[in-house]
N, C-alpha and C positions, 0 to 999 in steps of 0.2 A: 393619517400618520405621516410625519415628516421624514422618517427613516425607513430603510428596508434592509434586510439581510441578504447579502449577495452570495456568491459561490464560496465553497469551502476554501479557506486560506491554507490551512495545513493541519496535520495531525501530529500529536506529540506522544512519543512512546518512551517510557523509562525501561531500560534494559540492563541486564547483567551480561549480555552477549553482544556488545557493541560491534566488534569486527565482523562477527557472523551475520548480524542483522544488516550491516552495510553491504556486505558481499551478496546477501540474498536479494536485496532490492536492486542492486546494480545488475546482477546476473539475470534475475527473473523478470523485472519490469523495466530495465534499462535506465534507472535513475542514475544521476551523477552525484558523487560526494563533492560538495562545493563549499563556497565561502560561508563562514559562520561567525557571528559576533564573538568577541573575546569575553564570553561568560566566565564566571569563576568556578565552573564545573565542566567536566569533559562531556563531549557529545559530538554530534555530526548533524549537518543539514543535508538532506538529499533532495536533488532538484529534478523536476520533470518539465520539459519545454521551457527551461530558464527560470522556473519558479520553485522556491524551496517549500515543497509540499509535505515533506516528512521530517520532523525534528526529532532527533534521538538524544536522550539523556542517559549517560553512562552512570549507573548507580552501583557498579560492581565494587567500589571501594567505600561504600556507605552502609549504614544499618537500615536504610529505607526498605520497607517491606514491598515485595512485588508478588501479588497473588499469582499462583501458578496458571490460572486460566485467563489471563490478560486483564484482570481487574474490571474496571467500569467500561472499558472500550469493548463494545460488542463487535463492531466491524468498521472497516474503512472502505469507502467506495470510490472508484475512479471511472470516469467516462472514457471509453476506449474505441479504437477502430481495429479491424483485422481479427475478427472472431476465430476463423479457422487457423490462421497463422499463429495466434496466441495459444490455441490448444496444442498445436504441434510443438511450439516452443516449450510449453510447460512439460510436455511428455519428454522432450529432449533433455530438459533439466532435471527430470526425475521428481517433479513436483506433483503430488497427488491433488486432484481437483475434482469438482463436480459441477454440472451444468444445469441451468434452470431456464425455462422460457417463461417470461412474465405473461400471465393469462391475457388472452385477447389482444396481443400486441406482436410486433416484430422485434421486440427487445429480448435479447438473450443475455444471460449472466454466467460468469465463471466465478467459482468460489474456491479458495484454498487458504491455508494458514501459514503465517510467517514463523520464524524461529521463536517468537515470544507467545505463540498460540493465538495471535490476533487474526481474526478472519478477514480476508481481503476479498472484496467484491469488485469484479470488473464488469461494466455494463457496455453492451454493444447494441447499437441501433442497426440491425442487420439489413433493413430495407435500403440503407445507404451504402451497402457494400456489394461489390461484385461477387458472384458465386465463385467459389474456388474448390 
């Protein structure tokens, strides 16, 4: 095969709660609301480490249907560092979350939901982290 699929480029979420969704990702994951092409519909691009990883489409002024349970998106996963610090941060922000250890590994996961009911999965390879 001459091609391969690389890392996740971005996720796209249609929302009727644009400002709340921007604030959630800025406050909880530290994303930055940044440059976005001049599309003919409102929205935002949220950046992590200089890359626009989350694209938001504001559908609040349209008739577009938005399923109440996040539609076809099951979850969005991010590779992370700072497992213990993230748990403290989520507690400080009042974000309910649950933790899972991947069987037979040193990988731990934190799960929570955004304002659109999309499940967010944060993956931590804890063998690479100092104990805290």
